[in-house]
N, C-alpha and C positions, 0 to 999 in steps of 0.2 A: 125549249123548246121557245122560241120566237111566236108574241103575243101577231089577232092581226089589229096592225091602229085604224082607229080611227083617221075621216075626215080629215077630225085638226090635223092629228097626230104625220097624218102624209104630208099636209104644207105644213108641217111647222120640221116634216126632215128634208124635207127639197130646203127650204129655204137654212138649214144648217151647211147643206151641200153647197147650196150656194154662195159662200158665205168661209167656205173650211174652217169651218169650225176649230175640230178634232182631229185625232191623233190618228193614221194613220189605221190604225185598227177601225175607234170610228166609225170613221166614215163608210168599213170595212164591217161594220155589226149594223150603218142604216141602210146601207143598202138591200141588204139582207133584210131588210124590213121591209123594208121597201116587195124584192124578190117573196114574198108570201103575204103584201099586205094588195096589192095593184095590181093585176095579169099583165098590164100595159107598162110592169119598171124601165124594163126594155126605151118601150121610145121616148120615158120623163128621158133614160141616162142620153140616147143620145140626146136630146131637146139644150138639156141641161153642156156638155159637150160639143154644139156643133148653132149652135142658135148665136148668128149675130144678130138677135133683136137681143131689147133688155126686158123682160117677165118677168114679170111674182114668180113666188114657186104658187100656189094659188089658177098664175095661167098657165103656164106649165107641164101643171095635174089637166087642166080642162082639153092642154092642149092634144096633148097624149091619151084625151080618151078620142079626143074625133079624133084621131090619124090614127085609133085601134081598128087593126079589120079582125075579130076573132079566126079561124076556122073554126069550120059550120062543114061537120062529119055529116 
């Protein structure tokens, strides 16, 4: 089982994805780690894939958090 990442580890993971540092398998693992650690990981993926801005990993995390709209039951 994958452990939850700290904020710094999340930022490092986003940075690795941005820099395309890993193999496909490593990127899959990083995305899985994000999905376990961050409830708005899909927003992070969306920003990475579609943003035209030159954002840092920390800016992506903050923007995803700000855009996150949890479902209130």
